[in-house]
All heavy atoms as a GROMACS GRO file, in nm:
protein
  598
    1MET      N    1  -3.048  -0.799   3.527
    1MET     CA    2  -2.917  -0.746   3.493
    1MET      C    3  -2.918  -0.597   3.528
    1MET      O    4  -3.004  -0.523   3.485
    1MET     CB    5  -2.889  -0.768   3.344
    1MET     CG    6  -2.750  -0.734   3.304
    1MET     SD    7  -2.714  -0.764   3.129
    1MET     CE    8  -2.690  -0.939   3.127
    2THR      N    9  -2.820  -0.553   3.602
    2THR     CA   10  -2.816  -0.415   3.647
    2THR      C   11  -2.759  -0.325   3.537
    2THR      O   12  -2.697  -0.373   3.441
    2THR     CB   13  -2.729  -0.400   3.772
    2THR    OG1   14  -2.595  -0.431   3.738
    2THR    CG2   15  -2.779  -0.490   3.884
    3GLU      N   16  -2.779  -0.197   3.553
    3GLU     CA   17  -2.728  -0.100   3.455
    3GLU      C   18  -2.575  -0.101   3.452
    3GLU      O   19  -2.513  -0.084   3.347
    3GLU     CB   20  -2.780   0.040   3.488
    3GLU     CG   21  -2.928   0.058   3.462
    3GLU     CD   22  -2.963   0.038   3.316
    3GLU    OE1   23  -2.890   0.087   3.228
    3GLU    OE2   24  -3.064  -0.030   3.290
    4SER      N   25  -2.512  -0.123   3.566
    4SER     CA   26  -2.365  -0.129   3.571
    4SER      C   27  -2.313  -0.247   3.490
    4SER      O   28  -2.212  -0.236   3.419
    4SER     CB   29  -2.317  -0.141   3.716
    4SER     OG   30  -2.357  -0.031   3.791
    5THR      N   31  -2.379  -0.360   3.498
    5THR     CA   32  -2.339  -0.478   3.422
    5THR      C   33  -2.357  -0.454   3.272
    5THR      O   34  -2.269  -0.488   3.192
    5THR     CB   35  -2.421  -0.600   3.466
    5THR    OG1   36  -2.410  -0.616   3.607
    5THR    CG2   37  -2.372  -0.726   3.399
    6LYS      N   38  -2.468  -0.395   3.234
    6LYS     CA   39  -2.492  -0.363   3.093
    6LYS      C   40  -2.387  -0.267   3.039
    6LYS      O   41  -2.334  -0.285   2.929
    6LYS     CB   42  -2.631  -0.302   3.075
    6LYS     CG   43  -2.744  -0.398   3.094
    6LYS     CD   44  -2.876  -0.327   3.075
    6LYS     CE   45  -2.994  -0.415   3.107
    6LYS     NZ   46  -3.121  -0.343   3.093
    7THR      N   47  -2.354  -0.165   3.119
    7THR     CA   48  -2.252  -0.068   3.078
    7THR      C   49  -2.115  -0.135   3.065
    7THR      O   50  -2.040  -0.109   2.971
    7THR     CB   51  -2.246   0.048   3.178
    7THR    OG1   52  -2.375   0.106   3.188
    7THR    CG2   53  -2.145   0.153   3.134
    8GLY      N   54  -2.083  -0.223   3.159
    8GLY     CA   55  -1.955  -0.295   3.153
    8GLY      C   56  -1.945  -0.382   3.030
    8GLY      O   57  -1.841  -0.388   2.963
    9ILE      N   58  -2.052  -0.453   2.996
    9ILE     CA   59  -2.054  -0.537   2.875
    9ILE      C   60  -2.040  -0.451   2.750
    9ILE      O   61  -1.966  -0.485   2.657
    9ILE     CB   62  -2.182  -0.622   2.871
    9ILE    CG1   63  -2.179  -0.726   2.983
    9ILE    CG2   64  -2.198  -0.690   2.736
    9ILE    CD1   65  -2.308  -0.802   3.002
   10PHE      N   66  -2.109  -0.337   2.749
   10PHE     CA   67  -2.100  -0.245   2.637
   10PHE      C   68  -1.955  -0.200   2.616
   10PHE      O   69  -1.903  -0.202   2.505
   10PHE     CB   70  -2.190  -0.124   2.659
   10PHE     CG   71  -2.173  -0.017   2.555
   10PHE    CD1   72  -2.229  -0.031   2.429
   10PHE    CD2   73  -2.099   0.097   2.583
   10PHE    CE1   74  -2.212   0.068   2.333
   10PHE    CE2   75  -2.081   0.195   2.488
   10PHE     CZ   76  -2.138   0.181   2.363
   11TRP      N   77  -1.888  -0.159   2.722
   11TRP     CA   78  -1.748  -0.113   2.710
   11TRP      C   79  -1.656  -0.226   2.669
   11TRP      O   80  -1.563  -0.205   2.590
   11TRP     CB   81  -1.701  -0.052   2.842
   11TRP     CG   82  -1.745   0.090   2.856
   11TRP    CD1   83  -1.844   0.139   2.935
   11TRP    CD2   84  -1.692   0.202   2.784
   11TRP    NE1   85  -1.857   0.274   2.918
   11TRP    CE2   86  -1.764   0.316   2.825
   11TRP    CE3   87  -1.592   0.218   2.689
   11TRP    CZ2   88  -1.739   0.443   2.776
   11TRP    CZ3   89  -1.566   0.343   2.640
   11TRP    CH2   90  -1.640   0.454   2.683
   12LEU      N   91  -1.679  -0.346   2.720
   12LEU     CA   92  -1.596  -0.460   2.683
   12LEU      C   93  -1.608  -0.491   2.533
   12LEU      O   94  -1.507  -0.512   2.465
   12LEU     CB   95  -1.636  -0.582   2.766
   12LEU     CG   96  -1.552  -0.707   2.748
   12LEU    CD1   97  -1.410  -0.681   2.795
   12LEU    CD2   98  -1.612  -0.823   2.824
   13VAL      N   99  -1.730  -0.489   2.482
   13VAL     CA  100  -1.751  -0.514   2.339
   13VAL      C  101  -1.691  -0.400   2.256
   13VAL      O  102  -1.627  -0.425   2.152
   13VAL     CB  103  -1.902  -0.531   2.309
   13VAL    CG1  104  -1.928  -0.531   2.159
   13VAL    CG2  105  -1.955  -0.658   2.372
   14ALA      N  106  -1.705  -0.277   2.301
   14ALA     CA  107  -1.650  -0.162   2.227
   14ALA      C  108  -1.498  -0.170   2.220
   14ALA      O  109  -1.438  -0.146   2.114
   14ALA     CB  110  -1.694  -0.032   2.292
   15VAL      N  111  -1.433  -0.205   2.330
   15VAL     CA  112  -1.286  -0.216   2.331
   15VAL      C  113  -1.241  -0.331   2.242
   15VAL      O  114  -1.143  -0.319   2.167
   15VAL     CB  115  -1.234  -0.233   2.475
   15VAL    CG1  116  -1.088  -0.272   2.478
   15VAL    CG2  117  -1.256  -0.105   2.555
   16ALA      N  118  -1.312  -0.444   2.247
   16ALA     CA  119  -1.276  -0.558   2.162
   16ALA      C  120  -1.289  -0.523   2.014
   16ALA      O  121  -1.202  -0.557   1.933
   16ALA     CB  122  -1.364  -0.678   2.197
   17LEU      N  123  -1.395  -0.453   1.976
   17LEU     CA  124  -1.412  -0.412   1.836
   17LEU      C  125  -1.307  -0.310   1.793
   17LEU      O  126  -1.258  -0.314   1.680
   17LEU     CB  127  -1.552  -0.357   1.814
   17LEU     CG  128  -1.665  -0.460   1.817
   17LEU    CD1  129  -1.800  -0.391   1.805
   17LEU    CD2  130  -1.647  -0.562   1.706
   18ALA      N  131  -1.271  -0.220   1.884
   18ALA     CA  132  -1.166  -0.122   1.851
   18ALA      C  133  -1.032  -0.192   1.829
   18ALA      O  134  -0.958  -0.158   1.736
   18ALA     CB  135  -1.156  -0.018   1.961
   19LEU      N  136  -1.000  -0.289   1.913
   19LEU     CA  137  -0.876  -0.365   1.894
   19LEU      C  138  -0.877  -0.443   1.764
   19LEU      O  139  -0.776  -0.448   1.692
   19LEU     CB  140  -0.853  -0.458   2.013
   19LEU     CG  141  -0.812  -0.391   2.143
   19LEU    CD1  142  -0.809  -0.493   2.257
   19LEU    CD2  143  -0.677  -0.323   2.130
   20LEU      N  144  -0.989  -0.504   1.732
   20LEU     CA  145  -1.001  -0.578   1.607
   20LEU      C  146  -0.983  -0.485   1.487
   20LEU      O  147  -0.914  -0.518   1.390
   20LEU     CB  148  -1.135  -0.650   1.600
   20LEU     CG  149  -1.162  -0.730   1.473
   20LEU    CD1  150  -1.064  -0.845   1.463
   20LEU    CD2  151  -1.304  -0.780   1.472
   21ALA      N  152  -1.043  -0.366   1.493
   21ALA     CA  153  -1.029  -0.269   1.384
   21ALA      C  154  -0.884  -0.224   1.369
   21ALA      O  155  -0.835  -0.207   1.258
   21ALA     CB  156  -1.120  -0.150   1.409
   22MET      N  157  -0.815  -0.206   1.479
   22MET     CA  158  -0.673  -0.165   1.472
   22MET      C  159  -0.588  -0.274   1.410
   22MET      O  160  -0.498  -0.246   1.330
   22MET     CB  161  -0.622  -0.131   1.612
   22MET     CG  162  -0.671   0.001   1.665
   22MET     SD  163  -0.621   0.036   1.835
   22MET     CE  164  -0.449  -0.004   1.836
   23ILE      N  165  -0.614  -0.398   1.446
   23ILE     CA  166  -0.536  -0.509   1.390
   23ILE      C  167  -0.560  -0.522   1.240
   23ILE      O  168  -0.466  -0.541   1.162
   23ILE     CB  169  -0.571  -0.641   1.464
   23ILE    CG1  170  -0.518  -0.635   1.607
   23ILE    CG2  171  -0.515  -0.761   1.391
   23ILE    CD1  172  -0.567  -0.747   1.695
   24VAL      N  173  -0.683  -0.511   1.198
   24VAL     CA  174  -0.716  -0.524   1.056
   24VAL      C  175  -0.660  -0.408   0.975
   24VAL      O  176  -0.609  -0.427   0.864
   24VAL     CB  177  -0.869  -0.534   1.037
   24VAL    CG1  178  -0.908  -0.524   0.891
   24VAL    CG2  179  -0.921  -0.664   1.096
   25ALA      N  180  -0.663  -0.287   1.028
   25ALA     CA  181  -0.620  -0.169   0.953
   25ALA      C  182  -0.471  -0.141   0.965
   25ALA      O  183  -0.419  -0.053   0.897
   25ALA     CB  184  -0.697  -0.046   1.002
   26TRP      N  185  -0.398  -0.213   1.048
   26TRP     CA  186  -0.255  -0.188   1.068
   26TRP      C  187  -0.179  -0.215   0.938
   26TRP      O  188  -0.194  -0.320   0.878
   26TRP     CB  189  -0.202  -0.277   1.179
   26TRP     CG  190  -0.072  -0.230   1.235
   26TRP    CD1  191   0.052  -0.266   1.193
   26TRP    CD2  192  -0.054  -0.137   1.340
   26TRP    NE1  193   0.146  -0.202   1.266
   26TRP    CE2  194   0.083  -0.121   1.358
   26TRP    CE3  195  -0.142  -0.066   1.420
   26TRP    CZ2  196   0.137  -0.036   1.454
   26TRP    CZ3  197  -0.089   0.019   1.516
   26TRP    CH2  198   0.049   0.033   1.532
   27PRO      N  199  -0.097  -0.119   0.890
   27PRO     CA  200  -0.026  -0.140   0.764
   27PRO      C  201   0.084  -0.245   0.778
   27PRO      O  202   0.152  -0.252   0.881
   27PRO     CB  203   0.033  -0.003   0.732
   27PRO     CG  204   0.043   0.064   0.864
   27PRO     CD  205  -0.069   0.011   0.948
   28SER      N  206   0.100  -0.324   0.673
   28SER     CA  207   0.210  -0.420   0.673
   28SER      C  208   0.339  -0.349   0.633
   28SER      O  209   0.338  -0.234   0.591
   28SER     CB  210   0.180  -0.534   0.575
   28SER     OG  211   0.185  -0.487   0.443
   29SER      N  212   0.450  -0.418   0.643
   29SER     CA  213   0.579  -0.356   0.608
   29SER      C  214   0.585  -0.322   0.459
   29SER      O  215   0.652  -0.228   0.420
   29SER     CB  216   0.694  -0.447   0.647
   29SER     OG  217   0.686  -0.569   0.575
   30GLN      N  218   0.516  -0.398   0.373
   30GLN     CA  219   0.513  -0.369   0.231
   30GLN      C  220   0.439  -0.239   0.204
   30GLN      O  221   0.477  -0.163   0.117
   30GLN     CB  222   0.446  -0.483   0.154
   30GLN     CG  223   0.526  -0.610   0.150
   30GLN     CD  224   0.650  -0.596   0.064
   30GLN    OE1  225   0.658  -0.514  -0.025
   30GLN    NE2  226   0.750  -0.677   0.094
   31GLU      N  227   0.332  -0.213   0.280
   31GLU     CA  228   0.254  -0.091   0.259
   31GLU      C  229   0.326   0.031   0.313
   31GLU      O  230   0.294   0.143   0.275
   31GLU     CB  231   0.118  -0.104   0.327
   31GLU     CG  232   0.030  -0.209   0.264
   31GLU     CD  233  -0.096  -0.231   0.344
   31GLU    OE1  234  -0.105  -0.179   0.456
   31GLU    OE2  235  -0.184  -0.300   0.295
   32ALA      N  236   0.421   0.013   0.401
   32ALA     CA  237   0.489   0.125   0.464
   32ALA      C  238   0.592   0.190   0.372
   32ALA      O  239   0.656   0.286   0.411
   32ALA     CB  240   0.554   0.081   0.594
   33GLY      N  241   0.613   0.138   0.252
   33GLY     CA  242   0.706   0.199   0.159
   33GLY      C  243   0.847   0.142   0.167
   33GLY      O  244   0.941   0.203   0.121
   34THR      N  245   0.863   0.024   0.225
   34THR     CA  246   0.996  -0.035   0.237
   34THR      C  247   1.044  -0.098   0.107
   34THR      O  248   1.159  -0.135   0.098
   34THR     CB  249   0.997  -0.143   0.347
   34THR    OG1  250   0.899  -0.241   0.317
   34THR    CG2  251   0.970  -0.081   0.483
   35ASN      N  252   0.956  -0.110   0.007
   35ASN     CA  253   0.996  -0.172  -0.119
   35ASN      C  254   1.036  -0.069  -0.224
   35ASN      O  255   1.046  -0.102  -0.340
   35ASN     CB  256   0.884  -0.262  -0.171
   35ASN     CG  257   0.755  -0.185  -0.195
   35ASN    OD1  258   0.745  -0.068  -0.160
   35ASN    ND2  259   0.659  -0.249  -0.255
   36ILE      N  260   1.059   0.055  -0.186
   36ILE     CA  261   1.099   0.159  -0.280
   36ILE      C  262   1.247   0.140  -0.315
   36ILE      O  263   1.331   0.125  -0.227
   36ILE     CB  264   1.076   0.298  -0.220
   36ILE    CG1  265   0.927   0.320  -0.196
   36ILE    CG2  266   1.134   0.406  -0.310
   36ILE    CD1  267   0.896   0.449  -0.125
   37LYS      N  268   1.275   0.141  -0.445
   37LYS     CA  269   1.413   0.125  -0.491
   37LYS      C  270   1.468   0.260  -0.534
   37LYS      O  271   1.415   0.322  -0.626
   37LYS     CB  272   1.420   0.027  -0.607
   37LYS     CG  273   1.383  -0.113  -0.570
   37LYS     CD  274   1.400  -0.207  -0.687
   37LYS     CE  275   1.372  -0.347  -0.647
   37LYS     NZ  276   1.399  -0.442  -0.754
   38ILE      N  277   1.573   0.304  -0.468
   38ILE     CA  278   1.639   0.429  -0.504
   38ILE      C  279   1.784   0.396  -0.537
   38ILE      O  280   1.852   0.328  -0.461
   38ILE     CB  281   1.631   0.531  -0.388
   38ILE    CG1  282   1.485   0.564  -0.359
   38ILE    CG2  283   1.711   0.656  -0.421
   38ILE    CD1  284   1.465   0.653  -0.239
   39ASN      N  285   1.830   0.444  -0.651
   39ASN     CA  286   1.966   0.420  -0.700
   39ASN      C  287   1.994   0.271  -0.718
   39ASN      O  288   2.106   0.226  -0.699
   39ASN     CB  289   2.070   0.483  -0.608
   39ASN     CG  290   2.064   0.633  -0.610
   39ASN    OD1  291   2.027   0.694  -0.711
   39ASN    ND2  292   2.098   0.696  -0.499
   40GLU      N  293   1.890   0.195  -0.752
   40GLU     CA  294   1.905   0.054  -0.783
   40GLU      C  295   1.830   0.026  -0.913
   40GLU      O  296   1.729   0.088  -0.941
   40GLU     CB  297   1.842  -0.033  -0.674
   40GLU     CG  298   1.910  -0.024  -0.540
   40GLU     CD  299   1.842  -0.113  -0.437
   40GLU    OE1  300   1.775  -0.210  -0.477
   40GLU    OE2  301   1.856  -0.085  -0.318
   41PRO      N  302   1.881  -0.068  -0.994
   41PRO     CA  303   1.808  -0.102  -1.116
   41PRO      C  304   1.674  -0.168  -1.083
   41PRO      O  305   1.663  -0.244  -0.986
   41PRO     CB  306   1.900  -0.201  -1.187
   41PRO     CG  307   2.008  -0.234  -1.094
   41PRO     CD  308   2.005  -0.140  -0.980
   42LEU      N  309   1.570  -0.136  -1.162
   42LEU     CA  310   1.440  -0.199  -1.140
   42LEU      C  311   1.444  -0.347  -1.174
   42LEU      O  312   1.383  -0.429  -1.106
   42LEU     CB  313   1.334  -0.130  -1.226
   42LEU     CG  314   1.294   0.010  -1.184
   42LEU    CD1  315   1.198   0.070  -1.285
   42LEU    CD2  316   1.230   0.008  -1.046
   43PHE      N  317   1.515  -0.383  -1.280
   43PHE     CA  318   1.526  -0.521  -1.323
   43PHE      C  319   1.674  -0.553  -1.343
   43PHE      O  320   1.731  -0.524  -1.448
   43PHE     CB  321   1.448  -0.544  -1.452
   43PHE     CG  322   1.303  -0.502  -1.442
   43PHE    CD1  323   1.261  -0.380  -1.493
   43PHE    CD2  324   1.212  -0.583  -1.379
   43PHE    CE1  325   1.130  -0.342  -1.483
   43PHE    CE2  326   1.080  -0.545  -1.367
   43PHE     CZ  327   1.038  -0.424  -1.419
   44ALA      N  328   1.736  -0.617  -1.248
   44ALA     CA  329   1.879  -0.645  -1.254
   44ALA      C  330   1.913  -0.743  -1.367
   44ALA      O  331   2.021  -0.736  -1.426
   44ALA     CB  332   1.927  -0.701  -1.121
   45GLU      N  333   1.820  -0.835  -1.399
   45GLU     CA  334   1.847  -0.936  -1.503
   45GLU      C  335   1.828  -0.882  -1.644
   45GLU      O  336   1.861  -0.948  -1.741
   45GLU     CB  337   1.757  -1.059  -1.482
   45GLU     CG  338   1.610  -1.037  -1.500
   45GLU     CD  339   1.539  -0.976  -1.380
   45GLU    OE1  340   1.599  -0.959  -1.274
   45GLU    OE2  341   1.421  -0.943  -1.396
   46PHE      N  342   1.778  -0.760  -1.657
   46PHE     CA  343   1.755  -0.699  -1.788
   46PHE      C  344   1.886  -0.638  -1.838
   46PHE      O  345   1.936  -0.542  -1.781
   46PHE     CB  346   1.647  -0.592  -1.776
   46PHE     CG  347   1.608  -0.531  -1.907
   46PHE    CD1  348   1.541  -0.605  -2.002
   46PHE    CD2  349   1.636  -0.399  -1.934
   46PHE    CE1  350   1.503  -0.550  -2.122
   46PHE    CE2  351   1.600  -0.342  -2.054
   46PHE     CZ  352   1.534  -0.417  -2.148
   47LYS      N  353   1.944  -0.695  -1.944
   47LYS     CA  354   2.077  -0.655  -1.990
   47LYS      C  355   2.076  -0.579  -2.123
   47LYS      O  356   2.161  -0.496  -2.146
   47LYS     CB  357   2.167  -0.779  -2.005
   47LYS     CG  358   2.184  -0.858  -1.878
   47LYS     CD  359   2.251  -0.780  -1.769
   47LYS     CE  360   2.267  -0.865  -1.645
   47LYS     NZ  361   2.303  -0.792  -1.528
   48ASP      N  362   1.982  -0.608  -2.214
   48ASP     CA  363   1.984  -0.549  -2.347
   48ASP      C  364   1.871  -0.445  -2.359
   48ASP      O  365   1.755  -0.480  -2.380
   48ASP     CB  366   1.966  -0.657  -2.454
   48ASP     CG  367   1.981  -0.604  -2.595
   48ASP    OD1  368   2.026  -0.488  -2.610
   48ASP    OD2  369   1.948  -0.677  -2.690
   49PRO      N  370   1.903  -0.315  -2.349
   49PRO     CA  371   1.798  -0.213  -2.357
   49PRO      C  372   1.738  -0.199  -2.496
   49PRO      O  373   1.632  -0.138  -2.513
   49PRO     CB  374   1.869  -0.085  -2.314
   49PRO     CG  375   2.013  -0.109  -2.340
   49PRO     CD  376   2.034  -0.257  -2.322
   50GLY      N  377   1.800  -0.257  -2.597
   50GLY     CA  378   1.748  -0.247  -2.733
   50GLY      C  379   1.620  -0.326  -2.756
   50GLY      O  380   1.546  -0.298  -2.850
   51VAL      N  381   1.592  -0.425  -2.674
   51VAL     CA  382   1.473  -0.505  -2.692
   51VAL      C  383   1.350  -0.445  -2.624
   51VAL      O  384   1.237  -0.486  -2.650
   51VAL     CB  385   1.493  -0.650  -2.641
   51VAL    CG1  386   1.602  -0.721  -2.720
   51VAL    CG2  387   1.523  -0.653  -2.494
   52ALA      N  388   1.370  -0.346  -2.541
   52ALA     CA  389   1.256  -0.284  -2.471
   52ALA      C  390   1.182  -0.190  -2.566
   52ALA      O  391   1.243  -0.111  -2.638
   52ALA     CB  392   1.305  -0.207  -2.350
   53THR      N  393   1.050  -0.198  -2.568
   53THR     CA  394   0.970  -0.110  -2.651
   53THR      C  395   0.886  -0.012  -2.569
   53THR      O  396   0.845   0.092  -2.619
   53THR     CB  397   0.877  -0.190  -2.742
   53THR    OG1  398   0.793  -0.273  -2.661
   53THR    CG2  399   0.956  -0.276  -2.839
   54SER      N  400   0.861  -0.046  -2.442
   54SER     CA  401   0.786   0.045  -2.357
   54SER      C  402   0.808   0.010  -2.210
   54SER      O  403   0.849  -0.102  -2.177
   54SER     CB  404   0.636   0.039  -2.388
   54SER     OG  405   0.584  -0.086  -2.353
   55MET      N  406   0.782   0.108  -2.125
   55MET     CA  407   0.792   0.088  -1.981
   55MET      C  408   0.689   0.178  -1.914
   55MET      O  409   0.673   0.294  -1.952
   55MET     CB  410   0.932   0.123  -1.930
   55MET     CG  411   0.944   0.108  -1.779
   55MET     SD  412   1.107   0.151  -1.715
   55MET     CE  413   1.103   0.328  -1.729
   56ARG      N  414   0.618   0.124  -1.815
   56ARG     CA  415   0.520   0.203  -1.740
   56ARG      C  416   0.539   0.175  -1.591
   56ARG      O  417   0.545   0.061  -1.549
   56ARG     CB  418   0.378   0.164  -1.780
   56ARG     CG  419   0.273   0.239  -1.698
   56ARG     CD  420   0.134   0.190  -1.724
   56ARG     NE  421   0.094   0.234  -1.857
   56ARG     CZ  422  -0.018   0.197  -1.915
   56ARG    NH1  423  -0.099   0.115  -1.854
   56ARG    NH2  424  -0.048   0.241  -2.035
   57ILE      N  425   0.548   0.282  -1.514
   57ILE     CA  426   0.557   0.272  -1.368
   57ILE      C  427   0.436   0.346  -1.312
   57ILE      O  428   0.414   0.462  -1.342
   57ILE     CB  429   0.688   0.332  -1.315
   57ILE    CG1  430   0.807   0.256  -1.372
   57ILE    CG2  431   0.689   0.330  -1.163
   57ILE    CD1  432   0.941   0.315  -1.335
   58VAL      N  433   0.358   0.276  -1.228
   58VAL     CA  434   0.239   0.335  -1.168
   58VAL      C  435   0.256   0.332  -1.017
   58VAL      O  436   0.292   0.230  -0.959
   58VAL     CB  437   0.112   0.256  -1.208
   58VAL    CG1  438  -0.011   0.316  -1.144
   58VAL    CG2  439   0.099   0.251  -1.358
   59SER      N  440   0.232   0.447  -0.953
   59SER     CA  441   0.238   0.454  -0.807
   59SER      C  442   0.112   0.523  -0.757
   59SER      O  443   0.046   0.596  -0.829
   59SER     CB  444   0.363   0.528  -0.760
   59SER     OG  445   0.362   0.660  -0.809
   60PHE      N  446   0.080   0.498  -0.631
   60PHE     CA  447  -0.040   0.556  -0.571
   60PHE      C  448   0.001   0.664  -0.471
   60PHE      O  449   0.083   0.640  -0.383
   60PHE     CB  450  -0.123   0.449  -0.500
   60PHE     CG  451  -0.250   0.501  -0.441
   60PHE    CD1  452  -0.356   0.535  -0.522
   60PHE    CD2  453  -0.263   0.516  -0.305
   60PHE    CE1  454  -0.474   0.583  -0.468
   60PHE    CE2  455  -0.380   0.564  -0.249
   60PHE     CZ  456  -0.485   0.597  -0.331
   61ASP      N  457  -0.056   0.783  -0.487
   61ASP     CA  458  -0.029   0.895  -0.396
   61ASP      C  459  -0.137   0.894  -0.288
   61ASP      O  460  -0.253   0.923  -0.314
   61ASP     CB  461  -0.031   1.026  -0.474
   61ASP     CG  462   0.006   1.146  -0.388
   61ASP    OD1  463   0.036   1.126  -0.268
   61ASP    OD2  464   0.005   1.258  -0.441
   62ASP      N  465  -0.097   0.859  -0.164
   62ASP     CA  466  -0.192   0.852  -0.053
   62ASP      C  467  -0.254   0.987  -0.020
   62ASP      O  468  -0.372   0.996   0.012
   62ASP     CB  469  -0.125   0.796   0.072
   62ASP     CG  470  -0.097   0.648   0.060
   62ASP    OD1  471  -0.171   0.580  -0.013
   62ASP    OD2  472   0.000   0.601   0.124
   63GLU      N  473  -0.174   1.092  -0.026
   63GLU     CA  474  -0.223   1.225   0.012
   63GLU      C  475  -0.328   1.276  -0.085
   63GLU      O  476  -0.429   1.334  -0.045
   63GLU     CB  477  -0.107   1.324   0.021
   63GLU     CG  478  -0.011   1.293   0.134
   63GLU     CD  479   0.107   1.387   0.136
   63GLU    OE1  480   0.108   1.485   0.058
   63GLU    OE2  481   0.199   1.364   0.215
   64GLN      N  482  -0.307   1.257  -0.215
   64GLN     CA  483  -0.401   1.304  -0.316
   64GLN      C  484  -0.508   1.201  -0.349
   64GLN      O  485  -0.611   1.234  -0.407
   64GLN     CB  486  -0.326   1.342  -0.444
   64GLN     CG  487  -0.227   1.454  -0.428
   64GLN     CD  488  -0.296   1.586  -0.397
   64GLN    OE1  489  -0.402   1.614  -0.449
   64GLN    NE2  490  -0.235   1.666  -0.311
   65GLY      N  491  -0.482   1.074  -0.316
   65GLY     CA  492  -0.577   0.968  -0.347
   65GLY      C  493  -0.586   0.939  -0.495
   65GLY      O  494  -0.695   0.909  -0.546
   66GLU      N  495  -0.475   0.946  -0.566
   66GLU     CA  496  -0.478   0.923  -0.711
   66GLU      C  497  -0.356   0.845  -0.755
   66GLU      O  498  -0.254   0.838  -0.686
   66GLU     CB  499  -0.486   1.055  -0.786
   66GLU     CG  500  -0.369   1.147  -0.760
   66GLU     CD  501  -0.384   1.285  -0.823
   66GLU    OE1  502  -0.497   1.324  -0.857
   66GLU    OE2  503  -0.282   1.353  -0.837
   67LEU      N  504  -0.367   0.786  -0.873
   67LEU     CA  505  -0.256   0.713  -0.934
   67LEU      C  506  -0.167   0.809  -1.010
   67LEU      O  507  -0.217   0.900  -1.078
   67LEU     CB  508  -0.308   0.605  -1.028
   67LEU     CG  509  -0.383   0.489  -0.966
   67LEU    CD1  510  -0.438   0.398  -1.075
   67LEU    CD2  511  -0.294   0.411  -0.872
   68LYS      N  512  -0.036   0.787  -1.002
   68LYS     CA  513   0.058   0.865  -1.082
   68LYS      C  514   0.127   0.767  -1.177
   68LYS      O  515   0.176   0.663  -1.135
   68LYS     CB  516   0.161   0.933  -0.993
   68LYS     CG  517   0.103   1.043  -0.908
   68LYS     CD  518   0.210   1.118  -0.835
   68LYS     CE  519   0.150   1.234  -0.758
   68LYS     NZ  520   0.251   1.312  -0.690
   69THR      N  521   0.128   0.801  -1.304
   69THR     CA  522   0.182   0.712  -1.406
   69THR      C  523   0.299   0.778  -1.477
   69THR      O  524   0.293   0.894  -1.515
   69THR     CB  525   0.073   0.678  -1.510
   69THR    OG1  526  -0.039   0.622  -1.442
   69THR    CG2  527   0.124   0.578  -1.611
   70PHE      N  528   0.407   0.700  -1.494
   70PHE     CA  529   0.522   0.742  -1.572
   70PHE      C  530   0.536   0.639  -1.683
   70PHE      O  531   0.547   0.519  -1.656
   70PHE     CB  532   0.649   0.745  -1.486
   70PHE     CG  533   0.774   0.770  -1.564
   70PHE    CD1  534   0.804   0.898  -1.607
   70PHE    CD2  535   0.859   0.667  -1.595
   70PHE    CE1  536   0.920   0.922  -1.679
   70PHE    CE2  537   0.976   0.689  -1.667
   70PHE     CZ  538   1.005   0.816  -1.709
   71GLU      N  539   0.533   0.684  -1.809
   71GLU     CA  540   0.537   0.589  -1.920
   71GLU      C  541   0.633   0.638  -2.027
   71GLU      O  542   0.637   0.756  -2.060
   71GLU     CB  543   0.396   0.573  -1.979
   71GLU     CG  544   0.389   0.467  -2.085
   71GLU     CD  545   0.246   0.440  -2.127
   71GLU    OE1  546   0.153   0.506  -2.077
   71GLU    OE2  547   0.229   0.352  -2.211
   72VAL      N  548   0.710   0.544  -2.082
   72VAL     CA  549   0.803   0.570  -2.192
   72VAL      C  550   0.777   0.466  -2.299
   72VAL      O  551   0.766   0.348  -2.270
   72VAL     CB  552   0.951   0.560  -2.144
   72VAL    CG1  553   1.046   0.585  -2.259
   72VAL    CG2  554   0.978   0.657  -2.031
   73ARG      N  555   0.766   0.513  -2.427
   73ARG     CA  556   0.743   0.421  -2.539
   73ARG      C  557   0.842   0.449  -2.651
   73ARG      O  558   0.882   0.562  -2.672
   73ARG     CB  559   0.602   0.439  -2.596
   73ARG     CG  560   0.493   0.392  -2.505
   73ARG     CD  561   0.361   0.402  -2.575
   73ARG     NE  562   0.255   0.374  -2.482
   73ARG     CZ  563   0.128   0.382  -2.512
   73ARG    NH1  564   0.092   0.420  -2.632
   73ARG    NH2  565   0.038   0.355  -2.423
   74GLN      N  566   0.874   0.346  -2.724
   74GLN     CA  567   0.962   0.358  -2.839
   74GLN      C  568   0.883   0.412  -2.957
   74GLN      O  569   0.768   0.373  -2.981
   74GLN     CB  570   1.020   0.222  -2.874
   74GLN     CG  571   1.118   0.226  -2.988
   74GLN     CD  572   1.175   0.088  -3.018
   74GLN    OE1  573   1.122  -0.012  -2.969
   74GLN    NE2  574   1.278   0.083  -3.096
   75ASP      N  575   0.942   0.506  -3.029
   75ASP     CA  576   0.878   0.560  -3.149
   75ASP      C  577   0.870   0.450  -3.254
   75ASP      O  578   0.970   0.384  -3.284
   75ASP     CB  579   0.962   0.678  -3.201
   75ASP     CG  580   0.893   0.755  -3.310
   75ASP    OD1  581   0.774   0.731  -3.334
   75ASP    OD2  582   0.958   0.840  -3.373
   76PRO      N  583   0.753   0.426  -3.316
   76PRO     CA  584   0.740   0.317  -3.412
   76PRO      C  585   0.823   0.335  -3.538
   76PRO      O  586   0.845   0.240  -3.610
   76PRO     CB  587   0.590   0.314  -3.445
   76PRO     CG  588   0.534   0.444  -3.400
   76PRO     CD  589   0.627   0.497  -3.296
   77GLU      N  590   0.868   0.454  -3.568
   77GLU     CA  591   0.948   0.475  -3.688
   77GLU      C  592   1.087   0.436  -3.659
   77GLU      O  593   1.187   0.464  -3.667
   77GLU     CB  594   0.936   0.620  -3.735
   77GLU     CG  595   0.795   0.652  -3.775
   77GLU     CD  596   0.777   0.798  -3.810
   77GLU    OE1  597   0.878   0.871  -3.827
   77GLU    OE2  598   0.662   0.842  -3.822
   0.00000   0.00000   0.00000
């Protein structure tokens, strides 16, 4: 096997692995932030706010690499 053939096989395998890595790491439409609700109710079927005792919304900040939590609870008194 000549050096040119070995180099060609090496490049072919490298390109195939790079393509496989791109396919696996490609974000889906859900990850792209298309499920964000702005000016829409979170739960349309929820009609009676008096029965709610707590609510927690957790989101992930990609830039900071941390979770952000927003939480509201009803006072027990």
